[in-house]
Residue frames as qw, qx, qy, qz and C-alpha x, y, z in Angstrom:
[[0.698, 0.071, -0.051, -0.710, 392.51, 111.07, 30.29],
 [0.486, -0.138, 0.851, -0.140, 391.41, 107.53, 30.98],
 [0.382, 0.160, -0.685, -0.599, 390.52, 105.23, 28.05],
 [0.655, 0.025, 0.554, -0.514, 387.36, 103.18, 28.27],
 [0.132, -0.020, 0.928, 0.347, 386.70, 99.92, 26.45],
 [0.508, -0.013, -0.309, -0.804, 383.59, 99.75, 24.28],
 [0.195, 0.108, 0.937, -0.268, 380.82, 97.61, 25.76],
 [0.331, -0.216, -0.594, -0.701, 377.72, 96.77, 23.73],
 [0.458, -0.150, 0.451, -0.751, 374.62, 97.10, 25.90],
 [0.868, 0.114, -0.128, -0.465, 373.16, 94.13, 24.04],
 [0.250, 0.476, -0.840, 0.073, 376.08, 91.81, 24.86],
 [0.364, -0.081, 0.838, -0.398, 374.17, 89.72, 27.43],
 [0.725, 0.404, 0.254, -0.497, 371.23, 89.38, 25.04],
 [0.573, 0.597, -0.512, -0.231, 373.53, 88.41, 22.16],
 [0.009, -0.371, 0.909, -0.188, 375.19, 85.82, 24.37],
 [0.578, 0.145, 0.659, -0.459, 371.79, 84.30, 25.16],
 [0.720, 0.550, -0.098, -0.412, 371.07, 84.19, 21.42],
 [0.302, 0.554, -0.773, -0.063, 374.33, 82.32, 20.88],
 [0.223, -0.126, 0.914, -0.315, 373.03, 79.71, 23.32],
 [0.152, -0.242, -0.854, -0.434, 369.86, 79.31, 21.22],
 [0.055, 0.432, 0.640, -0.633, 367.51, 81.23, 23.53],
 [0.152, 0.535, 0.665, 0.498, 364.42, 81.95, 21.37],
 [0.181, -0.892, -0.383, 0.158, 363.16, 84.68, 23.71],
 [0.373, -0.599, 0.208, 0.677, 366.47, 86.50, 23.37],
 [0.295, 0.134, 0.643, 0.694, 366.20, 86.21, 19.59],
 [0.002, 0.759, 0.615, 0.216, 362.68, 87.61, 19.71],
 [0.295, -0.848, -0.155, 0.412, 363.90, 90.52, 21.85],
 [0.369, -0.319, 0.428, 0.761, 366.77, 91.27, 19.43],
 [0.187, 0.428, 0.699, 0.541, 364.26, 91.18, 16.57],
 [0.133, -0.860, -0.490, 0.053, 361.92, 93.52, 18.44],
 [0.361, -0.726, 0.035, 0.583, 364.75, 95.98, 19.17],
 [0.249, -0.407, 0.506, 0.719, 366.18, 96.12, 15.66],
 [0.439, 0.393, 0.768, 0.251, 363.54, 95.08, 13.11],
 [0.235, 0.900, 0.328, -0.165, 362.01, 98.49, 12.43],
 [0.101, -0.832, 0.348, 0.421, 365.33, 100.27, 11.87],
 [0.380, -0.227, 0.797, 0.410, 366.68, 97.41, 9.75],
 [0.437, 0.589, 0.675, 0.079, 363.49, 97.27, 7.69],
 [0.165, 0.945, 0.091, -0.266, 363.75, 101.01, 7.01],
 [0.231, -0.633, 0.581, 0.457, 367.40, 100.67, 5.96],
 [0.421, 0.095, 0.844, 0.319, 366.46, 97.88, 3.56],
 [0.348, 0.765, 0.537, -0.077, 363.44, 99.76, 2.20],
 [0.033, 0.888, -0.160, -0.430, 365.58, 102.81, 1.46],
 [0.209, -0.443, 0.744, 0.454, 367.91, 100.64, -0.61],
 [0.300, 0.213, 0.898, 0.240, 365.49, 98.25, -2.32],
 [0.258, 0.101, -0.166, -0.947, 362.69, 100.76, -2.79],
 [0.605, -0.147, -0.616, -0.483, 360.19, 97.92, -2.50],
 [0.584, -0.452, 0.350, -0.576, 358.17, 97.08, 0.61],
 [0.985, -0.039, 0.004, -0.171, 357.85, 93.34, -0.08],
 [0.748, 0.410, -0.375, 0.362, 361.53, 92.97, -0.96],
 [0.037, -0.606, 0.481, -0.632, 362.51, 94.90, 2.18],
 [0.796, -0.345, 0.250, -0.429, 360.42, 92.51, 4.28],
 [0.974, 0.163, -0.140, 0.072, 362.11, 89.52, 2.62],
 [0.466, 0.566, -0.437, 0.522, 365.55, 91.05, 3.14],
 [0.389, -0.593, 0.395, -0.584, 364.74, 91.72, 6.80],
 [0.937, -0.206, 0.154, -0.238, 363.77, 88.10, 7.42],
 [0.878, 0.336, -0.213, 0.266, 366.79, 86.74, 5.54],
 [0.209, 0.674, -0.425, 0.567, 369.10, 89.11, 7.40],
 [0.577, -0.527, 0.401, -0.478, 367.87, 88.05, 10.83],
 [0.997, -0.002, 0.045, -0.056, 368.07, 84.36, 9.89],
 [0.702, 0.498, -0.299, 0.413, 371.64, 84.87, 8.67],
 [0.086, -0.693, 0.425, -0.576, 372.56, 86.89, 11.74],
 [0.775, -0.410, 0.327, -0.353, 371.29, 84.22, 14.11],
 [0.979, 0.173, -0.027, 0.101, 372.97, 81.44, 12.07],
 [0.647, 0.476, -0.226, 0.552, 376.27, 83.34, 11.88],
 [0.422, -0.880, 0.019, -0.216, 376.26, 84.78, 15.39],
 [0.862, -0.332, 0.094, 0.372, 379.46, 82.87, 16.13],
 [0.604, 0.358, 0.135, 0.699, 381.27, 85.20, 13.69],
 [0.138, -0.901, -0.078, -0.404, 380.19, 88.33, 15.60],
 [0.649, 0.113, -0.453, 0.600, 383.31, 89.32, 17.55],
 [0.389, -0.802, -0.397, 0.219, 381.89, 92.25, 19.50],
 [0.473, -0.175, 0.054, 0.862, 384.42, 94.81, 18.23],
 [0.167, -0.185, -0.220, -0.943, 381.51, 96.94, 17.00],
 [0.515, 0.030, 0.465, -0.719, 377.95, 97.21, 18.23],
 [0.415, 0.223, 0.882, 0.031, 375.61, 94.36, 17.40],
 [0.414, 0.765, 0.338, -0.360, 373.38, 96.87, 15.60],
 [0.158, 0.751, -0.458, -0.448, 376.24, 97.91, 13.30],
 [0.218, -0.210, 0.930, 0.208, 377.07, 94.29, 12.55],
 [0.418, 0.465, 0.765, -0.152, 373.41, 93.53, 11.81],
 [0.344, 0.811, 0.064, -0.468, 373.02, 96.65, 9.65],
 [0.007, 0.550, -0.706, -0.446, 375.97, 95.54, 7.53],
 [0.295, 0.131, 0.942, 0.096, 374.19, 92.22, 6.92],
 [0.370, 0.696, 0.522, -0.326, 370.95, 94.04, 6.02],
 [0.212, 0.792, -0.247, -0.517, 372.73, 96.41, 3.63],
 [0.094, -0.353, 0.855, 0.367, 374.60, 93.58, 1.92],
 [0.316, 0.329, 0.890, -0.014, 371.43, 91.54, 1.52],
 [0.329, 0.780, 0.285, -0.449, 369.56, 94.60, 0.21],
 [0.139, 0.683, -0.503, -0.511, 372.26, 95.22, -2.37],
 [0.193, -0.096, 0.950, 0.226, 372.23, 91.54, -3.34],
 [0.393, 0.568, 0.672, -0.268, 368.47, 91.83, -3.79],
 [0.315, 0.815, -0.070, -0.481, 369.03, 94.69, -6.20],
 [0.037, -0.483, 0.780, 0.398, 371.75, 92.76, -8.01],
 [0.338, 0.210, 0.917, 0.028, 369.30, 89.93, -8.47],
 [0.370, 0.784, 0.417, -0.275, 367.01, 92.53, -10.00],
 [0.649, 0.374, 0.251, 0.613, 369.95, 93.52, -12.20],
 [0.233, -0.853, -0.100, 0.457, 371.04, 96.73, -10.52],
 [0.591, 0.487, 0.230, 0.601, 372.19, 99.12, -13.17],
 [0.262, -0.571, -0.097, 0.772, 374.03, 102.28, -12.34],
 [0.444, 0.851, 0.215, -0.182, 372.88, 105.06, -14.62],
 [0.761, 0.276, 0.160, 0.565, 375.42, 105.32, -17.46],
 [0.371, -0.440, -0.041, 0.817, 377.80, 108.26, -17.31],
 [0.117, 0.166, 0.485, 0.851, 376.45, 109.63, -20.58],
 [0.246, -0.663, -0.637, -0.305, 372.91, 109.92, -19.24],
 [0.179, 0.080, -0.332, 0.922, 372.58, 113.29, -17.58],
 [0.198, -0.752, -0.629, -0.023, 369.81, 114.77, -15.50],
 [0.365, -0.104, -0.117, 0.918, 370.94, 118.37, -15.70],
 [0.098, -0.718, -0.489, -0.486, 367.53, 119.98, -15.97],
 [0.066, -0.528, 0.277, -0.800, 367.14, 123.04, -13.81],
 [0.490, -0.268, -0.800, 0.217, 366.79, 121.54, -10.39],
 [0.350, -0.837, -0.205, -0.366, 365.95, 124.74, -8.61],
 [0.025, -0.697, 0.508, -0.505, 367.57, 126.01, -5.47],
 [0.324, 0.052, -0.876, 0.354, 368.58, 123.95, -2.46],
 [0.468, -0.652, -0.567, -0.184, 365.77, 123.28, 0.00],
 [0.004, -0.556, 0.333, -0.761, 365.67, 125.91, 2.73],
 [0.055, -0.121, -0.825, 0.549, 364.83, 125.56, 6.39],
 [0.314, -0.464, -0.588, -0.583, 361.08, 125.29, 6.68],
 [0.425, -0.462, 0.235, -0.742, 358.72, 126.53, 9.33],
 [0.087, -0.158, 0.924, -0.337, 357.97, 124.20, 12.19],
 [0.715, 0.079, 0.019, -0.694, 354.43, 123.60, 10.96],
 [0.500, -0.206, 0.837, -0.085, 354.09, 119.90, 11.73],
 [0.736, 0.463, 0.463, -0.171, 351.59, 119.04, 8.98],
 [0.468, 0.844, -0.222, -0.141, 353.59, 120.91, 6.37],
 [0.118, -0.644, 0.756, 0.020, 356.84, 119.31, 7.52],
 [0.641, 0.004, 0.759, -0.116, 355.26, 115.85, 7.50],
 [0.705, 0.650, 0.224, -0.174, 353.91, 116.44, 3.99],
 [0.289, 0.837, -0.452, -0.104, 357.31, 117.60, 2.77],
 [0.339, -0.448, 0.827, -0.029, 359.09, 114.60, 4.31],
 [0.728, 0.262, 0.616, -0.149, 356.57, 112.27, 2.67],
 [0.599, 0.785, -0.038, -0.151, 357.13, 113.92, -0.72],
 [0.055, 0.751, -0.657, -0.047, 360.91, 113.61, -0.34],
 [0.564, -0.183, 0.800, -0.096, 360.56, 109.92, 0.63],
 [0.750, 0.498, 0.416, -0.132, 358.48, 109.27, -2.47],
 [0.406, 0.858, -0.288, -0.123, 360.96, 111.16, -4.64],
 [0.229, -0.579, 0.783, 0.019, 363.84, 109.06, -3.28],
 [0.678, 0.092, 0.722, -0.107, 361.88, 105.90, -4.11],
 [0.667, 0.707, 0.178, -0.158, 361.44, 107.12, -7.69],
 [0.009, 0.785, -0.563, -0.259, 365.18, 107.47, -8.28],
 [0.799, 0.336, -0.489, -0.096, 366.80, 104.84, -10.49],
 [0.915, -0.356, -0.161, 0.101, 368.22, 101.97, -8.39],
 [0.710, 0.179, -0.179, 0.657, 371.85, 103.00, -8.81],
 [0.005, -0.590, 0.091, -0.802, 371.16, 106.58, -7.77],
 [0.676, -0.595, -0.092, -0.426, 368.97, 105.55, -4.84],
 [0.911, -0.221, -0.232, 0.259, 371.49, 103.04, -3.48],
 [0.535, 0.247, -0.205, 0.782, 374.45, 105.44, -3.55],
 [0.201, -0.590, 0.015, -0.782, 372.37, 108.32, -2.14],
 [0.795, -0.519, -0.168, -0.264, 371.00, 106.10, 0.64],
 [0.863, -0.126, -0.246, 0.423, 374.36, 104.62, 1.60],
 [0.401, 0.316, -0.154, 0.846, 376.02, 108.04, 1.63],
 [0.224, -0.490, 0.029, -0.842, 373.36, 110.32, 3.13],
 [0.739, -0.435, -0.076, -0.508, 371.26, 108.02, 5.28],
 [0.955, -0.209, -0.177, 0.111, 373.58, 105.18, 6.26],
 [0.341, -0.897, 0.260, 0.106, 376.73, 107.30, 6.66],
 [0.851, -0.004, 0.311, 0.423, 379.13, 105.42, 4.40],
 [0.025, -0.735, 0.301, 0.607, 381.85, 107.38, 2.61],
 [0.685, 0.584, -0.228, -0.372, 382.47, 107.03, -1.13],
 [0.181, 0.486, -0.855, -0.002, 385.42, 104.66, -0.66],
 [0.376, -0.004, 0.854, -0.358, 383.24, 102.31, 1.40],
 [0.686, 0.474, 0.238, -0.498, 380.37, 102.56, -1.10],
 [0.479, 0.611, -0.562, -0.286, 382.77, 101.75, -3.93],
 [0.011, -0.304, 0.944, -0.130, 383.90, 98.63, -2.07],
 [0.512, 0.195, 0.689, -0.474, 380.35, 97.52, -1.27],
 [0.675, 0.586, 0.187, -0.408, 379.05, 98.01, -4.82],
 [0.741, 0.008, 0.504, 0.443, 382.19, 97.01, -6.69],
 [0.401, 0.852, 0.203, 0.269, 382.52, 100.38, -8.44],
 [0.510, 0.242, -0.210, 0.798, 385.17, 103.09, -8.39],
 [0.223, -0.519, -0.444, 0.695, 385.12, 105.87, -5.84],
 [0.054, 0.205, -0.231, -0.950, 384.68, 108.44, -8.62],
 [0.293, -0.292, -0.756, -0.508, 381.66, 106.53, -9.94],
 [0.318, -0.549, -0.703, 0.320, 380.16, 106.61, -6.45],
 [0.130, -0.438, -0.156, 0.876, 380.72, 110.37, -6.28],
 [0.159, 0.044, -0.472, -0.866, 379.22, 111.00, -9.71],
 [0.321, -0.405, -0.822, -0.238, 376.22, 108.75, -8.98],
 [0.261, -0.553, -0.561, 0.558, 375.66, 110.65, -5.73],
 [0.027, -0.312, 0.088, 0.946, 375.90, 114.01, -7.49],
 [0.262, -0.111, -0.650, -0.705, 373.44, 112.94, -10.17],
 [0.322, -0.466, -0.821, 0.074, 371.12, 111.40, -7.60],
 [0.167, -0.488, -0.378, 0.768, 371.07, 114.67, -5.68],
 [0.123, 0.187, -0.316, -0.922, 370.29, 116.66, -8.82],
 [0.329, -0.238, -0.790, -0.460, 367.57, 114.23, -9.87],
 [0.286, -0.492, -0.740, 0.359, 366.09, 114.27, -6.36],
 [0.031, -0.423, -0.159, 0.892, 365.96, 118.08, -6.39],
 [0.221, 0.036, -0.562, -0.796, 364.35, 117.96, -9.84],
 [0.343, -0.369, -0.849, -0.160, 361.68, 115.50, -8.68],
 [0.224, -0.510, -0.574, 0.600, 361.03, 117.50, -5.52],
 [0.047, 0.283, -0.105, -0.952, 360.69, 120.69, -7.54],
 [0.282, -0.148, -0.719, -0.618, 358.15, 119.01, -9.84],
 [0.412, -0.501, -0.761, 0.027, 356.08, 118.23, -6.75],
 [0.196, -0.873, -0.202, -0.399, 356.12, 121.78, -5.49],
 [0.701, -0.610, -0.061, 0.364, 359.03, 121.58, -3.04],
 [0.509, 0.596, -0.042, 0.620, 361.10, 124.66, -3.69],
 [0.438, -0.190, -0.392, 0.786, 363.04, 127.03, -1.52]]
């Protein structure tokens, strides 16, 4: 089997950005801003802060473009900047992981089941889940977002947040339970 080298489809655009091409920067922003905003919003839980993080992340990315080596996709590199800035935003807000003694062990109800393809119903359920995620305490929401939505493992989350891997796992478990509890309170049950 023949091995193929990874080539980022945005490499020519990134190279133009390195040369200071404002149109290339605008195109990169257009391609990535929505996804990066959503990643930040999931972590910060605040629309205005997510917008600020997005702008700061793009400014940093364009300023530090010389440090992008191309060994991963530009989008992955940019997402790492967005996530780090989002977490720093929370730290500035005094991110507190929920203490180990504080439990949310109320009956959470069963796991969500597969739902019918009714578009309105599915949209309503997704909206309720989004709102429930936003209501989670910062520490829960960050770990849950990084693990479930951004695809980091607990070792990576521990490194990013400066916590132990077991703390990441327990925060995730508690976040999941609390999310199920909130969803159940809003009528989402299996």
